PQR file with spaces between the fields and no chain letter, atoms N, CA, C, O and H, PARSE charges and radii, in Angstrom:
ATOM       1  N    UNK     1      -6.536   14.325   16.324 -0.4000 1.5000
ATOM       2  CA   UNK     1      -6.909   13.037   16.848 -0.0000 2.0000
ATOM       3  C    UNK     1      -6.700   11.976   15.761  0.5500 1.7000
ATOM       4  O    UNK     1      -7.165   12.133   14.632 -0.5500 1.4000
ATOM       5  N    UNK     2      -6.003   10.907   16.113 -0.4000 1.5000
ATOM       6  CA   UNK     2      -5.747    9.830   15.157 -0.0000 2.0000
ATOM       7  C    UNK     2      -6.941    8.895   15.086  0.5500 1.7000
ATOM       8  O    UNK     2      -7.534    8.548   16.107 -0.5500 1.4000
ATOM       9  H    UNK     2      -5.625   10.780   17.030  0.4000 1.0000
ATOM      10  N    UNK     3      -7.282    8.496   13.889 -0.4000 1.5000
ATOM      11  CA   UNK     3      -8.355    7.522   13.713 -0.0000 2.0000
ATOM      12  C    UNK     3      -7.794    6.126   13.931  0.5500 1.7000
ATOM      13  O    UNK     3      -6.586    5.912   13.841 -0.5500 1.4000
ATOM      14  H    UNK     3      -6.800    8.778   13.060  0.4000 1.0000
ATOM      15  N    UNK     4      -8.656    5.203   14.210 -0.4000 1.5000
ATOM      16  CA   UNK     4      -8.229    3.832   14.459 -0.0000 2.0000
ATOM      17  C    UNK     4      -7.832    3.151   13.157  0.5500 1.7000
ATOM      18  O    UNK     4      -8.372    3.455   12.093 -0.5500 1.4000
ATOM      19  H    UNK     4      -9.638    5.377   14.283  0.4000 1.0000
ATOM      20  N    UNK     5      -6.874    2.222   13.253 -0.4000 1.5000
ATOM      21  CA   UNK     5      -6.365    1.593   12.041 -0.0000 2.0000
ATOM      22  C    UNK     5      -7.406    0.757   11.308  0.5500 1.7000
ATOM      23  O    UNK     5      -7.250    0.501   10.115 -0.5500 1.4000
ATOM      24  H    UNK     5      -6.435    1.976   14.117  0.4000 1.0000
ATOM      25  N    UNK     6      -8.477    0.320   12.001 -0.4000 1.5000
ATOM      26  CA   UNK     6      -9.494   -0.442   11.260 -0.0000 2.0000
ATOM      27  C    UNK     6     -10.330    0.457   10.364  0.5500 1.7000
ATOM      28  O    UNK     6     -11.156   -0.044    9.601 -0.5500 1.4000
ATOM      29  H    UNK     6      -8.604    0.528   12.971  0.4000 1.0000
ATOM      30  N    UNK     7     -10.144    1.763   10.434 -0.4000 1.5000
ATOM      31  CA   UNK     7     -10.766    2.695    9.492 -0.0000 2.0000
ATOM      32  C    UNK     7      -9.934    2.830    8.216  0.5500 1.7000
ATOM      33  O    UNK     7     -10.351    3.495    7.267 -0.5500 1.4000
ATOM      34  H    UNK     7      -9.473    2.170   11.054  0.4000 1.0000
ATOM      35  N    UNK     8      -8.772    2.207    8.196 -0.4000 1.5000
ATOM      36  CA   UNK     8      -7.824    2.390    7.105 -0.0000 2.0000
ATOM      37  C    UNK     8      -8.257    1.638    5.850  0.5500 1.7000
ATOM      38  O    UNK     8      -8.811    0.543    5.942 -0.5500 1.4000
ATOM      39  H    UNK     8      -8.434    1.667    8.967  0.4000 1.0000
ATOM      40  N    UNK     9      -8.005    2.224    4.674 -0.4000 1.5000
ATOM      41  CA   UNK     9      -8.334    1.552    3.419 -0.0000 2.0000
ATOM      42  C    UNK     9      -7.321    0.454    3.095  0.5500 1.7000
ATOM      43  O    UNK     9      -6.271    0.350    3.728 -0.5500 1.4000
ATOM      44  H    UNK     9      -7.555    3.114    4.600  0.4000 1.0000
ATOM      45  N    UNK    10      -7.657   -0.352    2.108 -0.4000 1.5000
ATOM      46  CA   UNK    10      -6.754   -1.387    1.606 -0.0000 2.0000
ATOM      47  C    UNK    10      -6.201   -0.911    0.268  0.5500 1.7000
ATOM      48  O    UNK    10      -6.961   -0.574   -0.640 -0.5500 1.4000
ATOM      49  H    UNK    10      -8.511   -0.268    1.594  0.4000 1.0000
ATOM      50  N    UNK    11      -4.874   -0.885    0.150 -0.4000 1.5000
ATOM      51  CA   UNK    11      -4.216   -0.530   -1.105 -0.0000 2.0000
ATOM      52  C    UNK    11      -3.462   -1.752   -1.612  0.5500 1.7000
ATOM      53  O    UNK    11      -3.023   -2.591   -0.825 -0.5500 1.4000
ATOM      54  H    UNK    11      -4.257   -1.159    0.887  0.4000 1.0000
ATOM      55  N    UNK    12      -3.315   -1.846   -2.921 -0.4000 1.5000
ATOM      56  CA   UNK    12      -2.623   -2.977   -3.519 -0.0000 2.0000
ATOM      57  C    UNK    12      -1.129   -2.723   -3.559  0.5500 1.7000
ATOM      58  O    UNK    12      -0.685   -1.643   -3.949 -0.5500 1.4000
ATOM      59  H    UNK    12      -3.672   -1.164   -3.560  0.4000 1.0000
ATOM      60  N    UNK    13      -0.350   -3.725   -3.153 -0.4000 1.5000
ATOM      61  CA   UNK    13       1.104   -3.629   -3.155 -0.0000 2.0000
ATOM      62  C    UNK    13       1.699   -4.561   -4.195  0.5500 1.7000
ATOM      63  O    UNK    13       1.369   -5.746   -4.233 -0.5500 1.4000
ATOM      64  H    UNK    13      -0.711   -4.603   -2.836  0.4000 1.0000
ATOM      65  N    UNK    14       2.571   -4.032   -5.036 -0.4000 1.5000
ATOM      66  CA   UNK    14       3.227   -4.810   -6.082 -0.0000 2.0000
ATOM      67  C    UNK    14       4.651   -5.099   -5.639  0.5500 1.7000
ATOM      68  O    UNK    14       5.389   -4.180   -5.283 -0.5500 1.4000
ATOM      69  H    UNK    14       2.839   -3.069   -5.006  0.4000 1.0000
ATOM      70  N    UNK    15       5.050   -6.389   -5.657 -0.4000 1.5000
ATOM      71  CA   UNK    15       6.417   -6.752   -5.287 -0.0000 2.0000
ATOM      72  C    UNK    15       7.400   -6.113   -6.244  0.5500 1.7000
ATOM      73  O    UNK    15       7.210   -6.129   -7.461 -0.5500 1.4000
ATOM      74  H    UNK    15       4.451   -7.135   -5.947  0.4000 1.0000
ATOM      75  N    UNK    16       8.469   -5.542   -5.667 -0.4000 1.5000
ATOM      76  CA   UNK    16       9.483   -4.863   -6.479 -0.0000 2.0000
ATOM      77  C    UNK    16      10.859   -5.350   -6.073  0.5500 1.7000
ATOM      78  O    UNK    16      11.116   -5.570   -4.890 -0.5500 1.4000
ATOM      79  H    UNK    16       8.624   -5.530   -4.679  0.4000 1.0000
ATOM      80  N    UNK    17      11.732   -5.519   -7.027 -0.4000 1.5000
ATOM      81  CA   UNK    17      13.123   -5.840   -6.748 -0.0000 2.0000
ATOM      82  C    UNK    17      13.324   -7.252   -6.217  0.5500 1.7000
ATOM      83  O    UNK    17      12.370   -8.006   -6.023 -0.5500 1.4000
ATOM      84  H    UNK    17      11.523   -5.340   -7.988  0.4000 1.0000
ATOM      85  N    UNK    18      14.579   -7.589   -5.988 -0.4000 1.5000
ATOM      86  CA   UNK    18      14.927   -8.935   -5.548 -0.0000 2.0000
ATOM      87  C    UNK    18      14.658   -9.160   -4.069  0.5500 1.7000
ATOM      88  O    UNK    18      14.557  -10.307   -3.634 -0.5500 1.4000
ATOM      89  H    UNK    18      15.354   -6.977   -6.146  0.4000 1.0000
ATOM      90  N    UNK    19      14.543   -8.107   -3.297 -0.4000 1.5000
ATOM      91  CA   UNK    19      14.299   -8.255   -1.862 -0.0000 2.0000
ATOM      92  C    UNK    19      12.817   -8.296   -1.528  0.5500 1.7000
ATOM      93  O    UNK    19      12.454   -8.485   -0.367 -0.5500 1.4000
ATOM      94  H    UNK    19      14.625   -7.176   -3.651  0.4000 1.0000
ATOM      95  N    UNK    20      11.957   -8.125   -2.518 -0.4000 1.5000
ATOM      96  CA   UNK    20      10.528   -8.278   -2.305 -0.0000 2.0000
ATOM      97  C    UNK    20       9.830   -7.089   -1.686  0.5500 1.7000
ATOM      98  O    UNK    20       8.726   -7.234   -1.162 -0.5500 1.4000
ATOM      99  H    UNK    20      12.251   -7.972   -3.461  0.4000 1.0000
ATOM     100  N    UNK    21      10.444   -5.910   -1.732 -0.4000 1.5000
ATOM     101  CA   UNK    21       9.751   -4.732   -1.228 -0.0000 2.0000
ATOM     102  C    UNK    21       8.468   -4.529   -2.019  0.5500 1.7000
ATOM     103  O    UNK    21       8.370   -4.924   -3.181 -0.5500 1.4000
ATOM     104  H    UNK    21      11.341   -5.792   -2.158  0.4000 1.0000
ATOM     105  N    UNK    22       7.492   -3.910   -1.378 -0.4000 1.5000
ATOM     106  CA   UNK    22       6.229   -3.668   -2.066 -0.0000 2.0000
ATOM     107  C    UNK    22       6.058   -2.183   -2.364  0.5500 1.7000
ATOM     108  O    UNK    22       6.304   -1.323   -1.519 -0.5500 1.4000
ATOM     109  H    UNK    22       7.572   -3.589   -0.434  0.4000 1.0000
ATOM     110  N    UNK    23       5.631   -1.915   -3.587 -0.4000 1.5000
ATOM     111  CA   UNK    23       5.330   -0.553   -4.020 -0.0000 2.0000
ATOM     112  C    UNK    23       3.817   -0.378   -3.986  0.5500 1.7000
ATOM     113  O    UNK    23       3.072   -1.202   -4.516 -0.5500 1.4000
ATOM     114  H    UNK    23       5.432   -2.614   -4.274  0.4000 1.0000
ATOM     115  N    UNK    24       3.376    0.702   -3.359 -0.4000 1.5000
ATOM     116  CA   UNK    24       1.953    1.007   -3.230 -0.0000 2.0000
ATOM     117  C    UNK    24       1.710    2.370   -3.866  0.5500 1.7000
ATOM     118  O    UNK    24       2.376    3.345   -3.519 -0.5500 1.4000
ATOM     119  H    UNK    24       3.982    1.371   -2.928  0.4000 1.0000
ATOM     120  N    UNK    25       0.761    2.443   -4.794 -0.4000 1.5000
ATOM     121  CA   UNK    25       0.447    3.717   -5.442 -0.0000 2.0000
ATOM     122  C    UNK    25      -0.380    4.574   -4.504  0.5500 1.7000
ATOM     123  O    UNK    25      -1.389    4.121   -3.962 -0.5500 1.4000
ATOM     124  H    UNK    25       0.220    1.651   -5.076  0.4000 1.0000
ATOM     125  N    UNK    26       0.051    5.819   -4.313 -0.4000 1.5000
ATOM     126  CA   UNK    26      -0.672    6.762   -3.468 -0.0000 2.0000
ATOM     127  C    UNK    26      -1.356    7.802   -4.355  0.5500 1.7000
ATOM     128  O    UNK    26      -0.679    8.555   -5.055 -0.5500 1.4000
ATOM     129  H    UNK    26       0.870    6.187   -4.754  0.4000 1.0000
ATOM     130  N    UNK    27      -2.688    7.851   -4.334 -0.4000 1.5000
ATOM     131  CA   UNK    27      -3.392    8.820   -5.165 -0.0000 2.0000
ATOM     132  C    UNK    27      -3.253   10.255   -4.653  0.5500 1.7000
ATOM     133  O    UNK    27      -3.535   11.200   -5.391 -0.5500 1.4000
ATOM     134  H    UNK    27      -3.238    7.239   -3.766  0.4000 1.0000
ATOM     135  N    UNK    28      -2.830   10.429   -3.422 -0.4000 1.5000
ATOM     136  CA   UNK    28      -2.678   11.776   -2.857 -0.0000 2.0000
ATOM     137  C    UNK    28      -1.315   12.366   -3.184  0.5500 1.7000
ATOM     138  O    UNK    28      -1.212   13.553   -3.495 -0.5500 1.4000
ATOM     139  H    UNK    28      -2.601    9.662   -2.822  0.4000 1.0000
ATOM     140  N    UNK    29      -0.274   11.552   -3.116 -0.4000 1.5000
ATOM     141  CA   UNK    29       1.076   12.020   -3.445 -0.0000 2.0000
ATOM     142  C    UNK    29       1.366   11.860   -4.939  0.5500 1.7000
ATOM     143  O    UNK    29       2.343   12.411   -5.448 -0.5500 1.4000
ATOM     144  H    UNK    29      -0.358   10.588   -2.864  0.4000 1.0000
ATOM     145  N    UNK    30       0.515   11.105   -5.637 -0.4000 1.5000
ATOM     146  CA   UNK    30       0.684   10.770   -7.050 -0.0000 2.0000
ATOM     147  C    UNK    30       2.077   10.169   -7.264  0.5500 1.7000
ATOM     148  O    UNK    30       2.842   10.606   -8.123 -0.5500 1.4000
ATOM     149  H    UNK    30      -0.278   10.657   -5.224  0.4000 1.0000
ATOM     150  N    UNK    31       2.372    9.160   -6.457 -0.4000 1.5000
ATOM     151  CA   UNK    31       3.677    8.510   -6.487 -0.0000 2.0000
ATOM     152  C    UNK    31       3.562    7.162   -5.776  0.5500 1.7000
ATOM     153  O    UNK    31       2.580    6.892   -5.084 -0.5500 1.4000
ATOM     154  H    UNK    31       1.750    8.805   -5.758  0.4000 1.0000
ATOM     155  N    UNK    32       4.581    6.322   -5.959 -0.4000 1.5000
ATOM     156  CA   UNK    32       4.640    5.057   -5.242 -0.0000 2.0000
ATOM     157  C    UNK    32       5.330    5.252   -3.903  0.5500 1.7000
ATOM     158  O    UNK    32       6.276    6.032   -3.792 -0.5500 1.4000
ATOM     159  H    UNK    32       5.378    6.541   -6.521  0.4000 1.0000
ATOM     160  N    UNK    33       4.854    4.538   -2.883 -0.4000 1.5000
ATOM     161  CA   UNK    33       5.532    4.457   -1.592 -0.0000 2.0000
ATOM     162  C    UNK    33       6.064    3.036   -1.474  0.5500 1.7000
ATOM     163  O    UNK    33       5.368    2.085   -1.830 -0.5500 1.4000
ATOM     164  H    UNK    33       4.085    3.905   -2.973  0.4000 1.0000
ATOM     165  N    UNK    34       7.286    2.878   -0.979 -0.4000 1.5000
ATOM     166  CA   UNK    34       7.872    1.555   -0.804 -0.0000 2.0000
ATOM     167  C    UNK    34       7.737    1.119    0.641  0.5500 1.7000
ATOM     168  O    UNK    34       7.968    1.894    1.568 -0.5500 1.4000
ATOM     169  H    UNK    34       7.851    3.651   -0.689  0.4000 1.0000
ATOM     170  N    UNK    35       7.357   -0.147    0.815 -0.4000 1.5000
ATOM     171  CA   UNK    35       7.196   -0.738    2.140 -0.0000 2.0000
ATOM     172  C    UNK    35       7.901   -2.079    2.163  0.5500 1.7000
ATOM     173  O    UNK    35       8.373   -2.560    1.133 -0.5500 1.4000
ATOM     174  H    UNK    35       7.170   -0.778    0.061  0.4000 1.0000
ATOM     175  N    UNK    36       7.973   -2.678    3.333 -0.4000 1.5000
ATOM     176  CA   UNK    36       8.600   -3.986    3.497 -0.0000 2.0000
ATOM     177  C    UNK    36       7.831   -5.085    2.791  0.5500 1.7000
ATOM     178  O    UNK    36       6.941   -4.818    1.984 -0.5500 1.4000
ATOM     179  H    UNK    36       7.590   -2.287    4.170  0.4000 1.0000
ATOM     180  N    UNK    37       8.182   -6.318    3.103 -0.4000 1.5000
ATOM     181  CA   UNK    37       7.669   -7.473    2.379 -0.0000 2.0000
ATOM     182  C    UNK    37       6.315   -7.967    2.860  0.5500 1.7000
ATOM     183  O    UNK    37       5.662   -8.732    2.151 -0.5500 1.4000
ATOM     184  H    UNK    37       8.905   -6.535    3.759  0.4000 1.0000
ATOM     185  N    UNK    38       5.883   -7.563    4.016 -0.4000 1.5000
ATOM     186  CA   UNK    38       4.684   -8.135    4.620 -0.0000 2.0000
ATOM     187  C    UNK    38       3.409   -7.371    4.267  0.5500 1.7000
ATOM     188  O    UNK    38       3.420   -6.153    4.090 -0.5500 1.4000
ATOM     189  H    UNK    38       6.414   -6.942    4.592  0.4000 1.0000
ATOM     190  N    UNK    39       2.314   -8.120    4.170 -0.4000 1.5000
ATOM     191  CA   UNK    39       0.999   -7.515    4.052 -0.0000 2.0000
ATOM     192  C    UNK    39       0.569   -7.043    5.438  0.5500 1.7000
ATOM     193  O    UNK    39       1.151   -7.438    6.448 -0.5500 1.4000
ATOM     194  H    UNK    39       2.306   -9.110    4.314  0.4000 1.0000
ATOM     195  N    UNK    40      -0.444   -6.204    5.471 -0.4000 1.5000
ATOM     196  CA   UNK    40      -0.994   -5.765    6.743 -0.0000 2.0000
ATOM     197  C    UNK    40      -1.001   -4.256    6.864  0.5500 1.7000
ATOM     198  O    UNK    40      -0.770   -3.541    5.889 -0.5500 1.4000
ATOM     199  H    UNK    40      -0.917   -5.884    4.650  0.4000 1.0000
ATOM     200  N    UNK    41      -1.268   -3.779    8.064 -0.4000 1.5000
ATOM     201  CA   UNK    41      -1.384   -2.345    8.314 -0.0000 2.0000
ATOM     202  C    UNK    41      -0.005   -1.700    8.376  0.5500 1.7000
ATOM     203  O    UNK    41       0.908   -2.224    9.014 -0.5500 1.4000
ATOM     204  H    UNK    41      -1.456   -4.360    8.856  0.4000 1.0000
ATOM     205  N    UNK    42       0.137   -0.556    7.705 -0.4000 1.5000
ATOM     206  CA   UNK    42       1.396    0.194    7.707 -0.0000 2.0000
ATOM     207  C    UNK    42       1.113    1.671    7.943  0.5500 1.7000
ATOM     208  O    UNK    42      -0.002    2.153    7.741 -0.5500 1.4000
ATOM     209  H    UNK    42      -0.605   -0.131    7.187  0.4000 1.0000
ATOM     210  N    UNK    43       2.138    2.364    8.368 -0.4000 1.5000
ATOM     211  CA   UNK    43       2.085    3.819    8.513 -0.0000 2.0000
ATOM     212  C    UNK    43       2.324    4.425    7.135  0.5500 1.7000
ATOM     213  O    UNK    43       3.194    3.966    6.395 -0.5500 1.4000
ATOM     214  H    UNK    43       3.044    1.973    8.532  0.4000 1.0000
ATOM     215  N    UNK    44       1.569    5.437    6.795 -0.4000 1.5000
ATOM     216  CA   UNK    44       1.698    6.082    5.485 -0.0000 2.0000
ATOM     217  C    UNK    44       3.009    6.848    5.381  0.5500 1.7000
ATOM     218  O    UNK    44       3.517    7.374    6.372 -0.5500 1.4000
ATOM     219  H    UNK    44       0.862    5.811    7.396  0.4000 1.0000
ATOM     220  N    UNK    45       3.550    6.904    4.165 -0.4000 1.5000
ATOM     221  CA   UNK    45       4.746    7.689    3.868 -0.0000 2.0000
ATOM     222  C    UNK    45       4.382    8.953    3.093  0.5500 1.7000
ATOM     223  O    UNK    45       5.215    9.496    2.367 -0.5500 1.4000
ATOM     224  H    UNK    45       3.138    6.477    3.360  0.4000 1.0000
ATOM     225  N    UNK    46       3.157    9.421    3.241 -0.4000 1.5000
ATOM     226  CA   UNK    46       2.649   10.536    2.438 -0.0000 2.0000
ATOM     227  C    UNK    46       3.356   11.852    2.754  0.5500 1.7000
ATOM     228  O    UNK    46       3.605   12.190    3.911 -0.5500 1.4000
ATOM     229  H    UNK    46       2.480    8.980    3.831  0.4000 1.0000
ATOM     230  N    UNK    47       3.668   12.580    1.683 -0.4000 1.5000
ATOM     231  CA   UNK    47       4.226   13.922    1.844 -0.0000 2.0000
ATOM     232  C    UNK    47       3.137   14.985    1.726  0.5500 1.7000
ATOM     233  O    UNK    47       3.360   16.150    2.056 -0.5500 1.4000
ATOM     234  H    UNK    47       3.465   12.305    0.743  0.4000 1.0000
ATOM     235  N    UNK    48       1.962   14.580    1.253 -0.4000 1.5000
ATOM     236  CA   UNK    48       0.828   15.498    1.147 -0.0000 2.0000
ATOM     237  C    UNK    48       0.174   15.627    2.523  0.5500 1.7000
ATOM     238  O    UNK    48      -0.384   14.650    3.023 -0.5500 1.4000
ATOM     239  H    UNK    48       1.781   13.633    0.984  0.4000 1.0000
ATOM     240  N    UNK    49       0.227   16.801    3.146 -0.4000 1.5000
ATOM     241  CA   UNK    49      -0.344   16.956    4.486 -0.0000 2.0000
ATOM     242  C    UNK    49      -1.858   16.763    4.527  0.5500 1.7000
ATOM     243  O    UNK    49      -2.418   16.543    5.601 -0.5500 1.4000
ATOM     244  H    UNK    49       0.680   17.594    2.740  0.4000 1.0000
ATOM     245  N    UNK    50      -2.527   16.840    3.385 -0.4000 1.5000
ATOM     246  CA   UNK    50      -3.978   16.659    3.324 -0.0000 2.0000
ATOM     247  C    UNK    50      -4.386   15.196    3.143  0.5500 1.7000
ATOM     248  O    UNK    50      -5.576   14.883    3.167 -0.5500 1.4000
ATOM     249  H    UNK    50      -2.072   17.018    2.512  0.4000 1.0000
ATOM     250  N    UNK    51      -3.428   14.309    2.965 -0.4000 1.5000
ATOM     251  CA   UNK    51      -3.748   12.900    2.748 -0.0000 2.0000
ATOM     252  C    UNK    51      -4.395   12.296    3.989  0.5500 1.7000
ATOM     253  O    UNK    51      -3.836   12.398    5.081 -0.5500 1.4000
ATOM     254  H    UNK    51      -2.461   14.564    2.945  0.4000 1.0000
ATOM     255  N    UNK    52      -5.560   11.669    3.845 -0.4000 1.5000
ATOM     256  CA   UNK    52      -6.191   11.019    4.997 -0.0000 2.0000
ATOM     257  C    UNK    52      -5.393    9.813    5.488  0.5500 1.7000
ATOM     258  O    UNK    52      -5.585    9.362    6.617 -0.5500 1.4000
ATOM     259  H    UNK    52      -6.014   11.586    2.958  0.4000 1.0000
ATOM     260  N    UNK    53      -4.495    9.287    4.645 -0.4000 1.5000
ATOM     261  CA   UNK    53      -3.667    8.157    5.057 -0.0000 2.0000
ATOM     262  C    UNK    53      -2.731    8.533    6.207  0.5500 1.7000
ATOM     263  O    UNK    53      -2.298    7.662    6.960 -0.5500 1.4000
ATOM     264  H    UNK    53      -4.338    9.654    3.728  0.4000 1.0000
ATOM     265  N    UNK    54      -2.419    9.815    6.345 -0.4000 1.5000
ATOM     266  CA   UNK    54      -1.546   10.249    7.443 -0.0000 2.0000
ATOM     267  C    UNK    54      -2.154    9.950    8.803  0.5500 1.7000
ATOM     268  O    UNK    54      -1.422    9.716    9.765 -0.5500 1.4000
ATOM     269  H    UNK    54      -2.771   10.523    5.733  0.4000 1.0000
ATOM     270  N    UNK    55      -3.469    9.952    8.900 -0.4000 1.5000
ATOM     271  CA   UNK    55      -4.105    9.693   10.196 -0.0000 2.0000
ATOM     272  C    UNK    55      -4.533    8.240   10.374  0.5500 1.7000
ATOM     273  O    UNK    55      -4.688    7.778   11.505 -0.5500 1.4000
ATOM     274  H    UNK    55      -4.063   10.142    8.119  0.4000 1.0000
ATOM     275  N    UNK    56      -4.727    7.507    9.265 -0.4000 1.5000
ATOM     276  CA   UNK    56      -5.196    6.119    9.383 -0.0000 2.0000
ATOM     277  C    UNK    56      -4.154    5.086    9.008  0.5500 1.7000
ATOM     278  O    UNK    56      -4.237    3.936    9.439 -0.5500 1.4000
ATOM     279  H    UNK    56      -4.601    7.882    8.346  0.4000 1.0000
ATOM     280  N    UNK    57      -3.164    5.487    8.203 -0.4000 1.5000
ATOM     281  CA   UNK    57      -2.320    4.480    7.587 -0.0000 2.0000
ATOM     282  C    UNK    57      -3.156    3.742    6.557  0.5500 1.7000
ATOM     283  O    UNK    57      -4.208    4.232    6.145 -0.5500 1.4000
ATOM     284  H    UNK    57      -3.097    6.421    7.854  0.4000 1.0000
ATOM     285  N    UNK    58      -2.697    2.559    6.132 -0.4000 1.5000
ATOM     286  CA   UNK    58      -3.480    1.736    5.215 -0.0000 2.0000
ATOM     287  C    UNK    58      -3.008    0.297    5.312  0.5500 1.7000
ATOM     288  O    UNK    58      -1.909    0.013    5.786 -0.5500 1.4000
ATOM     289  H    UNK    58      -1.843    2.161    6.466  0.4000 1.0000
ATOM     290  N    UNK    59      -3.863   -0.599    4.853 -0.4000 1.5000
ATOM     291  CA   UNK    59      -3.512   -2.009    4.777 -0.0000 2.0000
ATOM     292  C    UNK    59      -2.973   -2.280    3.384  0.5500 1.7000
ATOM     293  O    UNK    59      -3.466   -1.729    2.400 -0.5500 1.4000
ATOM     294  H    UNK    59      -4.756   -0.368    4.467  0.4000 1.0000
ATOM     295  N    UNK    60      -1.955   -3.135    3.306 -0.4000 1.5000
ATOM     296  CA   UNK    60      -1.414   -3.532    2.015 -0.0000 2.0000
ATOM     297  C    UNK    60      -1.871   -4.953    1.713  0.5500 1.7000
ATOM     298  O    UNK    60      -1.732   -5.854    2.540 -0.5500 1.4000
ATOM     299  H    UNK    60      -1.555   -3.582    4.106  0.4000 1.0000
ATOM     300  N    UNK    61      -2.423   -5.138    0.508 -0.4000 1.5000
ATOM     301  CA   UNK    61      -2.769   -6.452   -0.013 -0.0000 2.0000
ATOM     302  C    UNK    61      -1.829   -6.727   -1.172  0.5500 1.7000
ATOM     303  O    UNK    61      -1.842   -6.007   -2.170 -0.5500 1.4000
ATOM     304  H    UNK    61      -2.537   -4.406   -0.164  0.4000 1.0000
ATOM     305  N    UNK    62      -1.016   -7.761   -1.044 -0.4000 1.5000
ATOM     306  CA   UNK    62      -0.008   -8.083   -2.049 -0.0000 2.0000
ATOM     307  C    UNK    62      -0.659   -8.652   -3.311  0.5500 1.7000
ATOM     308  O    UNK    62      -1.545   -9.504   -3.244 -0.5500 1.4000
ATOM     309  H    UNK    62      -1.005   -8.346   -0.233  0.4000 1.0000
ATOM     310  N    UNK    63      -0.196   -8.157   -4.463 -0.4000 1.5000
ATOM     311  CA   UNK    63      -0.640   -8.679   -5.750 -0.0000 2.0000
ATOM     312  C    UNK    63       0.588   -9.025   -6.570  0.5500 1.7000
ATOM     313  O    UNK    63       1.699   -8.586   -6.272 -0.5500 1.4000
ATOM     314  H    UNK    63       0.524   -7.465   -4.517  0.4000 1.0000
ATOM     315  N    UNK    64       0.370   -9.815   -7.602 -0.4000 1.5000
ATOM     316  CA   UNK    64       1.437  -10.117   -8.549 -0.0000 2.0000
ATOM     317  C    UNK    64       1.109   -9.416   -9.852  0.5500 1.7000
ATOM     318  O    UNK    64      -0.043   -9.392  -10.287 -0.5500 1.4000
ATOM     319  H    UNK    64      -0.533  -10.171   -7.844  0.4000 1.0000
ATOM     320  N    UNK    65       2.120   -8.852  -10.465 -0.4000 1.5000
ATOM     321  CA   UNK    65       1.949   -8.180  -11.744 -0.0000 2.0000
ATOM     322  C    UNK    65       2.579   -9.066  -12.802  0.5500 1.7000
ATOM     323  O    UNK    65       3.793   -9.270  -12.800 -0.5500 1.4000
ATOM     324  H    UNK    65       3.055   -8.872  -10.112  0.4000 1.0000
ATOM     325  N    UNK    66       1.773   -9.590  -13.698 -0.4000 1.5000
ATOM     326  CA   UNK    66       2.256  -10.490  -14.736 -0.0000 2.0000
ATOM     327  C    UNK    66       1.921   -9.886  -16.094  0.5500 1.7000
ATOM     328  O    UNK    66       0.809  -10.045  -16.598 -0.5500 1.4000
ATOM     329  H    UNK    66       0.786   -9.424  -13.700  0.4000 1.0000
ATOM     330  N    UNK    67       2.883   -9.199  -16.675 -0.4000 1.5000
ATOM     331  CA   UNK    67       2.635   -8.548  -17.954 -0.0000 2.0000
ATOM     332  C    UNK    67       1.597   -7.469  -17.796  0.5500 1.7000
ATOM     333  O    UNK    67       1.806   -6.508  -17.057 -0.5500 1.4000
ATOM     334  H    UNK    67       3.786   -9.070  -16.266  0.4000 1.0000
ATOM     335  N    UNK    68       0.478   -7.613  -18.481 -0.4000 1.5000
ATOM     336  CA   UNK    68      -0.592   -6.627  -18.380 -0.0000 2.0000
ATOM     337  C    UNK    68      -1.684   -7.078  -17.427  0.5500 1.7000
ATOM     338  O    UNK    68      -2.730   -6.434  -17.342 -0.5500 1.4000
ATOM     339  H    UNK    68       0.309   -8.394  -19.082  0.4000 1.0000
ATOM     340  N    UNK    69      -1.461   -8.177  -16.705 -0.4000 1.5000
ATOM     341  CA   UNK    69      -2.484   -8.701  -15.803 -0.0000 2.0000
ATOM     342  C    UNK    69      -2.065   -8.486  -14.356  0.5500 1.7000
ATOM     343  O    UNK    69      -0.883   -8.558  -14.020 -0.5500 1.4000
ATOM     344  H    UNK    69      -0.611   -8.700  -16.774  0.4000 1.0000
ATOM     345  N    UNK    70      -3.018   -8.230  -13.534 -0.4000 1.5000
ATOM     346  CA   UNK    70      -2.802   -8.143  -12.097 -0.0000 2.0000
ATOM     347  C    UNK    70      -3.500   -9.339  -11.469  0.5500 1.7000
ATOM     348  O    UNK    70      -4.692   -9.555  -11.689 -0.5500 1.4000
ATOM     349  H    UNK    70      -3.979   -8.172  -13.807  0.4000 1.0000
ATOM     350  N    UNK    71      -2.755  -10.117  -10.685 -0.4000 1.5000
ATOM     351  CA   UNK    71      -3.296  -11.328  -10.079 -0.0000 2.0000
ATOM     352  C    UNK    71      -3.257  -11.184   -8.570  0.5500 1.7000
ATOM     353  O    UNK    71      -2.187  -11.004   -7.988 -0.5500 1.4000
ATOM     354  H    UNK    71      -1.787   -9.941  -10.506  0.4000 1.0000
ATOM     355  N    UNK    72      -4.413  -11.260   -7.936 -0.4000 1.5000
ATOM     356  CA   UNK    72      -4.462  -11.211   -6.480 -0.0000 2.0000
ATOM     357  C    UNK    72      -3.969  -12.534   -5.919  0.5500 1.7000
ATOM     358  O    UNK    72      -4.281  -13.594   -6.461 -0.5500 1.4000
ATOM     359  H    UNK    72      -5.282  -11.406   -8.408  0.4000 1.0000
ATOM     360  N    UNK    73      -3.196  -12.478   -4.828 -0.4000 1.5000
ATOM     361  CA   UNK    73      -2.745  -13.681   -4.147 -0.0000 2.0000
ATOM     362  C    UNK    73      -3.952  -14.483   -3.679  0.5500 1.7000
ATOM     363  O    UNK    73      -4.940  -13.898   -3.235 -0.5500 1.4000
ATOM     364  H    UNK    73      -2.944  -11.616   -4.388  0.4000 1.0000
ATOM     365  N    UNK    74      -3.894  -15.791   -3.768 -0.4000 1.5000
ATOM     366  CA   UNK    74      -4.955  -16.694   -3.327 -0.0000 2.0000
ATOM     367  C    UNK    74      -6.273  -16.458   -4.059  0.5500 1.7000
ATOM     368  O    UNK    74      -7.328  -16.852   -3.563 -0.5500 1.4000
ATOM     369  H    UNK    74      -3.092  -16.266   -4.129  0.4000 1.0000
ATOM     370  N    UNK    75      -6.230  -15.827   -5.218 -0.4000 1.5000
ATOM     371  CA   UNK    75      -7.435  -15.619   -6.005 -0.0000 2.0000
ATOM     372  C    UNK    75      -8.421  -14.629   -5.427  0.5500 1.7000
ATOM     373  O    UNK    75      -9.559  -14.553   -5.890 -0.5500 1.4000
ATOM     374  H    UNK    75      -5.373  -15.506   -5.621  0.4000 1.0000
ATOM     375  N    UNK    76      -8.009  -13.862   -4.419 -0.4000 1.5000
ATOM     376  CA   UNK    76      -8.924  -12.909   -3.778 -0.0000 2.0000
ATOM     377  C    UNK    76      -8.705  -11.525   -4.327  0.5500 1.7000
ATOM     378  O    UNK    76      -9.380  -10.582   -3.913 -0.5500 1.4000
ATOM     379  H    UNK    76      -7.085  -13.924   -4.042  0.4000 1.0000
């Protein structure tokens, strides 16, 4: 049974490359997953069958990475 997407966690997405794809760190796969440019709910790309993200997906919140600092968009 799939859980509803509002049960999904929020993960931080870092813009990557010139096309603005977002990289999201997955603690279950111990790797980055690449997604499109938009924030919001996405389907997980997890290869770990035990990952809870497989049933909920997750929300991506875009951040900017500036040197050693992480800056949330709009100061949030």
